[in-house]
A tleap script that builds the chain and sets N, CA, C and O, in Angstrom:
source leaprc.protein.ff14SB
mol = sequence {
  NMET ALA LEU GLY GLN TYR HIE LEU PHE LEU
  VAL MET ALA THR ALA LEU LEU LEU LEU ASN
  GLY VAL SER ILE ALA ALA ALA ALA PRO GLU
  GLY GLU ILE PRO GLY GLY TRP THR PRO ILE
  LYS ASN ILE SER ASP ARG HIE VAL GLN TYR
  LEU GLY GLU TYR ALA VAL THR ALA HIE ASN
  GLU GLU LYS GLY THR SER LEU LYS PHE GLU
  LYS VAL ILE SER GLY GLY THR GLN LEU VAL
  SER GLY ALA VAL ASN TYR ARG LEU ASP ILE
  GLU ALA LEU GLU ASP ASP ILE VAL LYS PRO
  PRO MET ASN LYS TYR GLN ALA VAL VAL TYR
  GLU LYS ILE GLU LEU ILE SER PHE LYS PRO
  LEU LEU CASP
}
set mol.1.N position { 177.413 38.518 -60.409 }
set mol.1.CA position { 177.538 37.499 -59.376 }
set mol.1.C position { 178.923 36.879 -59.505 }
set mol.1.O position { 179.325 36.462 -60.591 }
set mol.2.N position { 179.655 36.819 -58.384 }
set mol.2.CA position { 181.002 36.246 -58.387 }
set mol.2.C position { 180.916 34.757 -58.654 }
set mol.2.O position { 179.875 34.137 -58.437 }
set mol.3.N position { 182.015 34.186 -59.126 }
set mol.3.CA position { 182.051 32.766 -59.481 }
set mol.3.C position { 181.700 31.882 -58.292 }
set mol.3.O position { 180.985 30.894 -58.454 }
set mol.4.N position { 182.186 32.216 -57.101 }
set mol.4.CA position { 181.887 31.434 -55.898 }
set mol.4.C position { 180.405 31.465 -55.560 }
set mol.4.O position { 179.823 30.443 -55.198 }
set mol.5.N position { 179.802 32.629 -55.677 }
set mol.5.CA position { 178.372 32.766 -55.404 }
set mol.5.C position { 177.547 31.999 -56.436 }
set mol.5.O position { 176.545 31.371 -56.092 }
set mol.6.N position { 177.963 32.050 -57.688 }
set mol.6.CA position { 177.272 31.330 -58.755 }
set mol.6.C position { 177.328 29.823 -58.499 }
set mol.6.O position { 176.328 29.124 -58.662 }
set mol.7.N position { 178.496 29.329 -58.100 }
set mol.7.CA position { 178.663 27.904 -57.804 }
set mol.7.C position { 177.750 27.512 -56.644 }
set mol.7.O position { 177.081 26.480 -56.701 }
set mol.8.N position { 177.720 28.335 -55.585 }
set mol.8.CA position { 176.849 28.065 -54.438 }
set mol.8.C position { 175.388 28.053 -54.872 }
set mol.8.O position { 174.617 27.200 -54.431 }
set mol.9.N position { 175.004 28.987 -55.728 }
set mol.9.CA position { 173.637 29.043 -56.240 }
set mol.9.C position { 173.288 27.753 -56.989 }
set mol.9.O position { 172.210 27.193 -56.788 }
set mol.10.N position { 174.196 27.280 -57.852 }
set mol.10.CA position { 173.945 26.045 -58.599 }
set mol.10.C position { 173.808 24.838 -57.677 }
set mol.10.O position { 172.952 23.980 -57.892 }
set mol.11.N position { 174.647 24.776 -56.658 }
set mol.11.CA position { 174.579 23.666 -55.703 }
set mol.11.C position { 173.245 23.691 -54.962 }
set mol.11.O position { 172.605 22.652 -54.805 }
set mol.12.N position { 172.823 24.866 -54.508 }
set mol.12.CA position { 171.566 24.975 -53.766 }
set mol.12.C position { 170.370 24.679 -54.674 }
set mol.12.O position { 169.435 24.000 -54.251 }
set mol.13.N position { 170.386 25.169 -55.892 }
set mol.13.CA position { 169.284 24.904 -56.823 }
set mol.13.C position { 169.183 23.416 -57.125 }
set mol.13.O position { 168.083 22.865 -57.174 }
set mol.14.N position { 170.319 22.765 -57.328 }
set mol.14.CA position { 170.329 21.327 -57.576 }
set mol.14.C position { 169.786 20.580 -56.374 }
set mol.14.O position { 169.001 19.644 -56.530 }
set mol.15.N position { 170.192 20.978 -55.174 }
set mol.15.CA position { 169.709 20.328 -53.947 }
set mol.15.C position { 168.198 20.477 -53.815 }
set mol.15.O position { 167.508 19.523 -53.457 }
set mol.16.N position { 167.682 21.670 -54.103 }
set mol.16.CA position { 166.233 21.879 -54.027 }
set mol.16.C position { 165.496 21.004 -55.030 }
set mol.16.O position { 164.463 20.420 -54.703 }
set mol.17.N position { 166.014 20.910 -56.236 }
set mol.17.CA position { 165.375 20.059 -57.242 }
set mol.17.C position { 165.382 18.603 -56.810 }
set mol.17.O position { 164.384 17.901 -56.973 }
set mol.18.N position { 166.495 18.145 -56.262 }
set mol.18.CA position { 166.581 16.763 -55.800 }
set mol.18.C position { 165.629 16.511 -54.641 }
set mol.18.O position { 164.947 15.487 -54.610 }
set mol.19.N position { 165.577 17.440 -53.686 }
set mol.19.CA position { 164.667 17.280 -52.552 }
set mol.19.C position { 163.221 17.295 -53.008 }
set mol.19.O position { 162.403 16.532 -52.495 }
set mol.20.N position { 162.896 18.147 -53.959 }
set mol.20.CA position { 161.531 18.195 -54.492 }
set mol.20.C position { 161.175 16.867 -55.145 }
set mol.20.O position { 160.063 16.374 -54.960 }
set mol.21.N position { 162.087 16.283 -55.898 }
set mol.21.CA position { 161.843 14.983 -56.521 }
set mol.21.C position { 161.625 13.897 -55.498 }
set mol.21.O position { 160.776 13.027 -55.693 }
set mol.22.N position { 162.385 13.927 -54.393 }
set mol.22.CA position { 162.219 12.939 -53.329 }
set mol.22.C position { 160.866 13.104 -52.670 }
set mol.22.O position { 160.206 12.108 -52.377 }
set mol.23.N position { 160.427 14.344 -52.425 }
set mol.23.CA position { 159.138 14.549 -51.769 }
set mol.23.C position { 157.986 14.121 -52.666 }
set mol.23.O position { 156.981 13.610 -52.173 }
set mol.24.N position { 158.113 14.318 -53.961 }
set mol.24.CA position { 157.063 13.874 -54.876 }
set mol.24.C position { 156.999 12.361 -54.889 }
set mol.24.O position { 155.913 11.786 -54.819 }
set mol.25.N position { 158.141 11.710 -54.976 }
set mol.25.CA position { 158.158 10.251 -54.985 }
set mol.25.C position { 157.661 9.696 -53.662 }
set mol.25.O position { 156.990 8.664 -53.651 }
set mol.26.N position { 157.967 10.342 -52.551 }
set mol.26.CA position { 157.528 9.862 -51.237 }
set mol.26.C position { 156.022 10.010 -51.081 }
set mol.26.O position { 155.405 9.232 -50.354 }
set mol.27.N position { 155.411 10.996 -51.749 }
set mol.27.CA position { 153.973 11.207 -51.631 }
set mol.27.C position { 153.177 10.178 -52.423 }
set mol.27.O position { 151.992 9.985 -52.153 }
set mol.28.N position { 153.784 9.527 -53.374 }
set mol.28.CA position { 153.075 8.554 -54.207 }
set mol.28.C position { 152.944 7.233 -53.466 }
set mol.28.O position { 153.920 6.752 -52.890 }
set mol.29.N position { 151.735 6.628 -53.471 }
set mol.29.CA position { 151.580 5.311 -52.877 }
set mol.29.C position { 152.505 4.312 -53.557 }
set mol.29.O position { 152.886 4.491 -54.714 }
set mol.30.N position { 152.860 3.265 -52.833 }
set mol.30.CA position { 153.784 2.260 -53.352 }
set mol.30.C position { 153.307 1.735 -54.703 }
set mol.30.O position { 152.137 1.386 -54.864 }
set mol.31.N position { 154.207 1.681 -55.659 }
set mol.31.CA position { 153.877 1.163 -56.983 }
set mol.31.C position { 153.365 2.219 -57.943 }
set mol.31.O position { 153.214 1.938 -59.132 }
set mol.32.N position { 153.092 3.432 -57.465 }
set mol.32.CA position { 152.601 4.483 -58.346 }
set mol.32.C position { 153.727 5.437 -58.706 }
set mol.32.O position { 154.573 5.766 -57.874 }
set mol.33.N position { 153.724 5.867 -59.933 }
set mol.33.CA position { 154.690 6.845 -60.420 }
set mol.33.C position { 153.939 8.153 -60.601 }
set mol.33.O position { 152.951 8.192 -61.334 }
set mol.34.N position { 154.391 9.245 -59.941 }
set mol.34.CA position { 153.692 10.513 -60.120 }
set mol.34.C position { 153.551 10.847 -61.605 }
set mol.34.O position { 154.539 10.837 -62.340 }
set mol.35.N position { 152.342 11.140 -62.040 }
set mol.35.CA position { 152.075 11.467 -63.435 }
set mol.35.C position { 151.769 10.262 -64.297 }
set mol.35.O position { 151.217 10.425 -65.385 }
set mol.36.N position { 152.107 9.048 -63.856 }
set mol.36.CA position { 151.827 7.837 -64.631 }
set mol.36.C position { 150.489 7.239 -64.229 }
set mol.36.O position { 149.975 7.531 -63.149 }
set mol.37.N position { 149.929 6.413 -65.083 }
set mol.37.CA position { 148.644 5.754 -64.793 }
set mol.37.C position { 148.895 4.403 -64.144 }
set mol.37.O position { 149.742 3.633 -64.596 }
set mol.38.N position { 148.154 4.125 -63.083 }
set mol.38.CA position { 148.224 2.854 -62.365 }
set mol.38.C position { 146.851 2.193 -62.445 }
set mol.38.O position { 145.850 2.837 -62.130 }
set mol.39.N position { 146.772 0.921 -62.858 }
set mol.39.CA position { 145.468 0.249 -62.949 }
set mol.39.C position { 144.757 0.210 -61.591 }
set mol.39.O position { 145.395 0.044 -60.551 }
set mol.40.N position { 143.447 0.361 -61.616 }
set mol.40.CA position { 142.642 0.235 -60.402 }
set mol.40.C position { 142.492 -1.249 -60.104 }
set mol.40.O position { 142.004 -2.009 -60.941 }
set mol.41.N position { 142.910 -1.662 -58.910 }
set mol.41.CA position { 142.880 -3.084 -58.560 }
set mol.41.C position { 141.470 -3.581 -58.266 }
set mol.41.O position { 141.088 -4.656 -58.730 }
set mol.42.N position { 140.691 -2.818 -57.504 }
set mol.42.CA position { 139.344 -3.243 -57.132 }
set mol.42.C position { 138.325 -2.375 -57.863 }
set mol.42.O position { 137.843 -1.379 -57.323 }
set mol.43.N position { 138.007 -2.759 -59.080 }
set mol.43.CA position { 137.127 -1.942 -59.918 }
set mol.43.C position { 135.698 -1.900 -59.380 }
set mol.43.O position { 134.938 -0.995 -59.723 }
set mol.44.N position { 135.326 -2.865 -58.544 }
set mol.44.CA position { 133.969 -2.879 -57.984 }
set mol.44.C position { 133.862 -2.060 -56.704 }
set mol.44.O position { 132.798 -2.018 -56.087 }
set mol.45.N position { 134.943 -1.413 -56.297 }
set mol.45.CA position { 134.918 -0.549 -55.119 }
set mol.45.C position { 133.805 0.490 -55.251 }
set mol.45.O position { 133.615 1.071 -56.319 }
set mol.46.N position { 133.074 0.718 -54.163 }
set mol.46.CA position { 131.936 1.651 -54.198 }
set mol.46.C position { 132.336 3.046 -54.667 }
set mol.46.O position { 131.600 3.689 -55.415 }
set mol.47.N position { 133.504 3.513 -54.227 }
set mol.47.CA position { 133.936 4.857 -54.606 }
set mol.47.C position { 134.218 4.944 -56.105 }
set mol.47.O position { 133.871 5.938 -56.744 }
set mol.48.N position { 134.835 3.926 -56.662 }
set mol.48.CA position { 135.110 3.887 -58.097 }
set mol.48.C position { 133.796 3.886 -58.877 }
set mol.48.O position { 133.658 4.620 -59.855 }
set mol.49.N position { 132.840 3.076 -58.456 }
set mol.49.CA position { 131.540 3.014 -59.123 }
set mol.49.C position { 130.796 4.351 -58.984 }
set mol.49.O position { 130.134 4.796 -59.921 }
set mol.50.N position { 130.910 4.981 -57.815 }
set mol.50.CA position { 130.299 6.296 -57.604 }
set mol.50.C position { 130.862 7.322 -58.585 }
set mol.50.O position { 130.114 8.101 -59.176 }
set mol.51.N position { 132.201 7.317 -58.756 }
set mol.51.CA position { 132.820 8.265 -59.685 }
set mol.51.C position { 132.349 8.025 -61.120 }
set mol.51.O position { 132.153 8.974 -61.879 }
set mol.52.N position { 132.168 6.751 -61.491 }
set mol.52.CA position { 131.639 6.437 -62.817 }
set mol.52.C position { 130.226 6.965 -62.996 }
set mol.52.O position { 129.892 7.534 -64.036 }
set mol.53.N position { 129.404 6.773 -61.979 }
set mol.53.CA position { 128.025 7.273 -62.041 }
set mol.53.C position { 128.018 8.802 -62.104 }
set mol.53.O position { 127.235 9.396 -62.846 }
set mol.54.N position { 128.891 9.430 -61.325 }
set mol.54.CA position { 129.028 10.888 -61.368 }
set mol.54.C position { 129.390 11.345 -62.774 }
set mol.54.O position { 128.823 12.316 -63.274 }
set mol.55.N position { 130.335 10.649 -63.420 }
set mol.55.CA position { 130.784 11.039 -64.764 }
set mol.55.C position { 129.633 10.990 -65.762 }
set mol.55.O position { 129.489 11.891 -66.589 }
set mol.56.N position { 128.814 9.942 -65.689 }
set mol.56.CA position { 127.681 9.819 -66.617 }
set mol.56.C position { 126.654 10.926 -66.344 }
set mol.56.O position { 126.139 11.543 -67.277 }
set mol.57.N position { 126.365 11.171 -65.079 }
set mol.57.CA position { 125.407 12.222 -64.713 }
set mol.57.C position { 125.891 13.592 -65.181 }
set mol.57.O position { 125.123 14.365 -65.754 }
set mol.58.N position { 127.172 13.890 -64.934 }
set mol.58.CA position { 127.734 15.180 -65.357 }
set mol.58.C position { 127.686 15.312 -66.880 }
set mol.58.O position { 127.368 16.380 -67.403 }
set mol.59.N position { 128.003 14.222 -67.593 }
set mol.59.CA position { 127.947 14.238 -69.057 }
set mol.59.C position { 126.517 14.506 -69.530 }
set mol.59.O position { 126.296 15.313 -70.433 }
set mol.60.N position { 125.549 13.823 -68.916 }
set mol.60.CA position { 124.144 14.023 -69.298 }
set mol.60.C position { 123.723 15.475 -69.113 }
set mol.60.O position { 123.059 16.045 -69.979 }
set mol.61.N position { 124.102 16.074 -67.996 }
set mol.61.CA position { 123.737 17.470 -67.734 }
set mol.61.C position { 124.412 18.417 -68.719 }
set mol.61.O position { 123.802 19.381 -69.180 }
set mol.62.N position { 125.673 18.137 -69.039 }
set mol.62.CA position { 126.433 19.013 -69.931 }
set mol.62.C position { 125.966 18.904 -71.375 }
set mol.62.O position { 125.872 19.913 -72.075 }
set mol.63.N position { 125.673 17.687 -71.827 }
set mol.63.CA position { 125.353 17.464 -73.241 }
set mol.63.C position { 123.863 17.275 -73.526 }
set mol.63.O position { 123.466 17.166 -74.686 }
set mol.64.N position { 123.039 17.234 -72.485 }
set mol.64.CA position { 121.603 17.042 -72.691 }
set mol.64.C position { 121.256 15.628 -73.150 }
set mol.64.O position { 120.245 15.424 -73.822 }
set mol.65.N position { 122.084 14.657 -72.793 }
set mol.65.CA position { 121.832 13.262 -73.158 }
set mol.65.C position { 121.124 12.547 -72.008 }
set mol.65.O position { 120.909 13.120 -70.940 }
set mol.66.N position { 120.767 11.280 -72.251 }
set mol.66.CA position { 120.067 10.518 -71.211 }
set mol.66.C position { 120.670 9.125 -71.054 }
set mol.66.O position { 119.956 8.122 -71.045 }
set mol.67.N position { 121.986 9.083 -70.931 }
set mol.67.CA position { 122.636 7.798 -70.702 }
set mol.67.C position { 122.302 7.296 -69.306 }
set mol.67.O position { 122.113 8.085 -68.379 }
set mol.68.N position { 122.230 5.970 -69.162 }
set mol.68.CA position { 121.968 5.350 -67.866 }
set mol.68.C position { 123.218 4.571 -67.464 }
set mol.68.O position { 123.622 3.628 -68.145 }
set mol.69.N position { 123.817 4.976 -66.359 }
set mol.69.CA position { 125.034 4.327 -65.861 }
set mol.69.C position { 124.743 2.876 -65.503 }
set mol.69.O position { 123.751 2.572 -64.840 }
set mol.70.N position { 125.627 1.985 -65.954 }
set mol.70.CA position { 125.533 0.573 -65.573 }
set mol.70.C position { 126.656 0.215 -64.611 }
set mol.70.O position { 126.395 -0.200 -63.482 }
set mol.71.N position { 127.924 0.373 -65.055 }
set mol.71.CA position { 129.050 0.072 -64.175 }
set mol.71.C position { 130.357 0.535 -64.795 }
set mol.71.O position { 130.453 0.773 -65.999 }
set mol.72.N position { 131.357 0.654 -63.935 }
set mol.72.CA position { 132.724 0.893 -64.381 }
set mol.72.C position { 133.334 -0.482 -64.625 }
set mol.72.O position { 133.263 -1.356 -63.761 }
set mol.73.N position { 133.935 -0.678 -65.800 }
set mol.73.CA position { 134.482 -1.996 -66.144 }
set mol.73.C position { 136.004 -2.068 -66.008 }
set mol.73.O position { 136.554 -3.158 -65.849 }
set mol.74.N position { 136.687 -0.929 -66.068 }
set mol.74.CA position { 138.133 -0.895 -65.851 }
set mol.74.C position { 138.542 0.558 -65.674 }
set mol.74.O position { 137.753 1.474 -65.904 }
set mol.75.N position { 139.791 0.753 -65.260 }
set mol.75.CA position { 140.240 2.124 -65.098 }
set mol.75.C position { 141.611 2.205 -64.492 }
set mol.75.O position { 142.245 1.196 -64.186 }
set mol.76.N position { 142.058 3.438 -64.325 }
set mol.76.CA position { 143.360 3.697 -63.742 }
set mol.76.C position { 143.342 5.001 -62.978 }
set mol.76.O position { 142.432 5.816 -63.128 }
set mol.77.N position { 144.367 5.187 -62.150 }
set mol.77.CA position { 144.515 6.432 -61.396 }
set mol.77.C position { 145.837 7.081 -61.760 }
set mol.77.O position { 146.787 6.417 -62.175 }
set mol.78.N position { 145.874 8.405 -61.592 }
set mol.78.CA position { 147.066 9.189 -61.902 }
set mol.78.C position { 147.184 10.290 -60.855 }
set mol.78.O position { 146.242 11.054 -60.645 }
set mol.79.N position { 148.339 10.374 -60.198 }
set mol.79.CA position { 148.583 11.446 -59.226 }
set mol.79.C position { 148.980 12.709 -59.955 }
set mol.79.O position { 149.901 12.697 -60.772 }
set mol.80.N position { 148.281 13.818 -59.661 }
set mol.80.CA position { 148.602 15.105 -60.273 }
set mol.80.C position { 148.382 16.229 -59.259 }
set mol.80.O position { 147.270 16.427 -58.770 }
set mol.81.N position { 149.438 16.951 -58.953 }
set mol.81.CA position { 149.356 18.148 -58.106 }
set mol.81.C position { 148.485 17.970 -56.864 }
set mol.81.O position { 147.582 18.773 -56.629 }
set mol.82.N position { 148.734 16.952 -56.082 }
set mol.82.CA position { 147.994 16.750 -54.846 }
set mol.82.C position { 146.582 16.251 -55.041 }
set mol.82.O position { 145.772 16.309 -54.116 }
set mol.83.N position { 146.273 15.766 -56.217 }
set mol.83.CA position { 144.942 15.256 -56.507 }
set mol.83.C position { 145.080 13.947 -57.280 }
set mol.83.O position { 146.190 13.495 -57.561 }
set mol.84.N position { 143.954 13.351 -57.617 }
set mol.84.CA position { 143.958 12.092 -58.352 }
set mol.84.C position { 143.043 12.211 -59.558 }
set mol.84.O position { 141.897 12.646 -59.435 }
set mol.85.N position { 143.548 11.824 -60.724 }
set mol.85.CA position { 142.709 11.651 -61.905 }
set mol.85.C position { 142.292 10.194 -61.952 }
set mol.85.O position { 143.104 9.301 -61.710 }
set mol.86.N position { 141.039 9.956 -62.259 }
set mol.86.CA position { 140.537 8.605 -62.482 }
set mol.86.C position { 140.167 8.496 -63.957 }
set mol.86.O position { 139.329 9.256 -64.441 }
set mol.87.N position { 140.774 7.571 -64.665 }
set mol.87.CA position { 140.403 7.280 -66.054 }
set mol.87.C position { 139.537 6.027 -65.990 }
set mol.87.O position { 140.020 4.944 -65.658 }
set mol.88.N position { 138.257 6.184 -66.308 }
set mol.88.CA position { 137.290 5.114 -66.106 }
set mol.88.C position { 136.668 4.672 -67.426 }
set mol.88.O position { 136.187 5.497 -68.204 }
set mol.89.N position { 136.681 3.364 -67.671 }
set mol.89.CA position { 135.946 2.790 -68.795 }
set mol.89.C position { 134.593 2.362 -68.245 }
set mol.89.O position { 134.511 1.571 -67.306 }
set mol.90.N position { 133.534 2.897 -68.845 }
set mol.90.CA position { 132.185 2.800 -68.298 }
set mol.90.C position { 131.248 2.143 -69.294 }
set mol.90.O position { 131.336 2.385 -70.498 }
set mol.91.N position { 130.350 1.311 -68.786 }
set mol.91.CA position { 129.242 0.797 -69.598 }
set mol.91.C position { 128.000 1.600 -69.239 }
set mol.91.O position { 127.687 1.798 -68.065 }
set mol.92.N position { 127.299 2.057 -70.269 }
set mol.92.CA position { 126.080 2.839 -70.070 }
set mol.92.C position { 125.088 2.500 -71.167 }
set mol.92.O position { 125.464 2.046 -72.248 }
set mol.93.N position { 123.823 2.726 -70.874 }
set mol.93.CA position { 122.737 2.454 -71.815 }
set mol.93.C position { 122.079 3.748 -72.252 }
set mol.93.O position { 122.015 4.715 -71.493 }
set mol.94.N position { 121.589 3.756 -73.483 }
set mol.94.CA position { 120.734 4.855 -73.918 }
set mol.94.C position { 119.414 4.669 -73.201 }
set mol.94.O position { 118.819 3.594 -73.284 }
set mol.95.N position { 118.941 5.680 -72.501 }
set mol.95.CA position { 117.762 5.555 -71.647 }
set mol.95.C position { 116.479 5.271 -72.420 }
set mol.95.O position { 115.565 4.648 -71.879 }
set mol.96.N position { 116.389 5.710 -73.667 }
set mol.96.CA position { 115.126 5.577 -74.401 }
set mol.96.C position { 115.042 4.322 -75.271 }
set mol.96.O position { 114.065 4.153 -76.002 }
set mol.97.N position { 116.028 3.452 -75.211 }
set mol.97.CA position { 115.996 2.223 -75.994 }
set mol.97.C position { 115.644 1.073 -75.060 }
set mol.97.O position { 116.228 0.950 -73.983 }
set mol.98.N position { 114.682 0.216 -75.466 }
set mol.98.CA position { 114.191 -0.853 -74.597 }
set mol.98.C position { 115.276 -1.860 -74.238 }
set mol.98.O position { 115.514 -2.106 -73.056 }
set mol.99.N position { 115.938 -2.446 -75.230 }
set mol.99.CA position { 116.981 -3.432 -74.950 }
set mol.99.C position { 118.188 -3.161 -75.845 }
set mol.99.O position { 118.444 -3.895 -76.800 }
set mol.100.N position { 118.925 -2.098 -75.524 }
set mol.100.CA position { 120.047 -1.720 -76.383 }
set mol.100.C position { 121.288 -2.551 -76.090 }
set mol.100.O position { 121.394 -3.176 -75.035 }
set mol.101.N position { 122.216 -2.551 -77.024 }
set mol.101.CA position { 123.515 -3.122 -76.681 }
set mol.101.C position { 124.197 -2.180 -75.679 }
set mol.101.O position { 123.916 -0.982 -75.646 }
set mol.102.N position { 125.079 -2.732 -74.880 }
set mol.102.CA position { 125.811 -1.929 -73.906 }
set mol.102.C position { 126.796 -1.042 -74.658 }
set mol.102.O position { 127.553 -1.526 -75.500 }
set mol.103.N position { 126.791 0.240 -74.362 }
set mol.103.CA position { 127.736 1.174 -74.955 }
set mol.103.C position { 128.875 1.414 -73.975 }
set mol.103.O position { 128.661 1.468 -72.764 }
set mol.104.N position { 130.073 1.555 -74.497 }
set mol.104.CA position { 131.247 1.786 -73.652 }
set mol.104.C position { 131.773 3.192 -73.878 }
set mol.104.O position { 131.825 3.683 -75.005 }
set mol.105.N position { 132.161 3.827 -72.781 }
set mol.105.CA position { 132.668 5.190 -72.809 }
set mol.105.C position { 133.897 5.271 -71.917 }
set mol.105.O position { 134.103 4.424 -71.047 }
set mol.106.N position { 134.713 6.299 -72.140 }
set mol.106.CA position { 135.832 6.549 -71.242 }
set mol.106.C position { 135.690 7.958 -70.695 }
set mol.106.O position { 135.471 8.910 -71.444 }
set mol.107.N position { 135.817 8.080 -69.380 }
set mol.107.CA position { 135.727 9.375 -68.710 }
set mol.107.C position { 136.965 9.570 -67.852 }
set mol.107.O position { 137.537 8.605 -67.344 }
set mol.108.N position { 137.376 10.820 -67.693 }
set mol.108.CA position { 138.436 11.158 -66.754 }
set mol.108.C position { 137.830 12.104 -65.728 }
set mol.108.O position { 137.287 13.154 -66.072 }
set mol.109.N position { 137.932 11.710 -64.459 }
set mol.109.CA position { 137.383 12.495 -63.351 }
set mol.109.C position { 138.548 12.973 -62.489 }
set mol.109.O position { 139.385 12.178 -62.064 }
set mol.110.N position { 138.591 14.264 -62.242 }
set mol.110.CA position { 139.628 14.871 -61.397 }
set mol.110.C position { 139.067 14.971 -59.984 }
set mol.110.O position { 138.023 15.587 -59.769 }
set mol.111.N position { 139.755 14.371 -59.028 }
set mol.111.CA position { 139.279 14.399 -57.642 }
set mol.111.C position { 140.378 14.954 -56.753 }
set mol.111.O position { 141.469 14.389 -56.669 }
set mol.112.N position { 140.082 16.062 -56.094 }
set mol.112.CA position { 141.055 16.673 -55.191 }
set mol.112.C position { 140.531 16.538 -53.769 }
set mol.112.O position { 139.390 16.885 -53.465 }
set mol.113.N position { 141.395 16.027 -52.916 }
set mol.113.CA position { 141.045 15.895 -51.506 }
set mol.113.C position { 141.849 16.933 -50.749 }
set mol.113.O position { 143.075 16.981 -50.845 }
set mol.114.N position { 141.149 17.755 -50.000 }
set mol.114.CA position { 141.809 18.836 -49.290 }
set mol.114.C position { 141.152 19.009 -47.931 }
set mol.114.O position { 139.932 19.145 -47.842 }
set mol.115.N position { 141.944 19.006 -46.886 }
set mol.115.CA position { 141.436 19.235 -45.540 }
set mol.115.C position { 141.162 20.717 -45.378 }
set mol.115.O position { 142.068 21.539 -45.516 }
set mol.116.N position { 139.936 21.056 -45.089 }
set mol.116.CA position { 139.542 22.451 -44.924 }
set mol.116.C position { 139.640 22.876 -43.465 }
set mol.116.O position { 140.046 23.997 -43.160 }
set mol.117.N position { 139.263 21.970 -42.569 }
set mol.117.CA position { 139.266 22.304 -41.154 }
set mol.117.C position { 139.404 21.035 -40.328 }
set mol.117.O position { 138.944 19.969 -40.736 }
set mol.118.N position { 140.041 21.152 -39.164 }
set mol.118.CA position { 140.148 20.043 -38.224 }
set mol.118.C position { 140.318 20.651 -36.841 }
set mol.118.O position { 141.331 21.289 -36.553 }
set mol.119.N position { 139.316 20.447 -35.987 }
set mol.119.CA position { 139.380 21.033 -34.656 }
set mol.119.C position { 138.629 20.145 -33.675 }
set mol.119.O position { 137.772 19.357 -34.076 }
set mol.120.N position { 138.946 20.269 -32.393 }
set mol.120.CA position { 138.241 19.434 -31.412 }
set mol.120.C position { 136.796 19.902 -31.241 }
set mol.120.O position { 136.492 21.088 -31.364 }
set mol.121.N position { 135.927 18.957 -30.959 }
set mol.121.CA position { 134.537 19.283 -30.665 }
set mol.121.C position { 134.393 19.640 -29.195 }
set mol.121.O position { 135.008 19.014 -28.332 }
set mol.122.N position { 133.602 20.620 -28.924 }
set mol.122.CA position { 133.359 21.016 -27.535 }
set mol.122.C position { 132.111 20.295 -27.033 }
set mol.122.O position { 131.100 20.209 -27.731 }
set mol.123.N position { 132.203 19.785 -25.819 }
set mol.123.CA position { 131.040 19.082 -25.239 }
set mol.123.C position { 129.934 20.010 -24.870 }
set mol.123.O position { 128.897 19.568 -24.375 }
savepdb mol mol.pdb
quit
């Protein structure tokens, strides 16, 4: 490769890297850093609580345990490859204990949102 072509290649590669960085930063909601964890502001949001309940249910099925979901007490989100990781601190009870102390767990749930289809409805 001639020196001029090599220089052009380096300029174009640098431009692509810079443009890719701009598109990643533009895709992140305000205040979020791609790959970094951002605290969940409304921890009582129904969707956040649903994900916590899902995590406990999935854990029970995988490990053969019988934890009872109580609530998500804190957490954060992380943007990764067009999806969101939720790191959730959860309170759960052992199902077979009458009045147990609340146990705390941490779960990470990967949630990918992807549009599969969008078309007009015919009357």
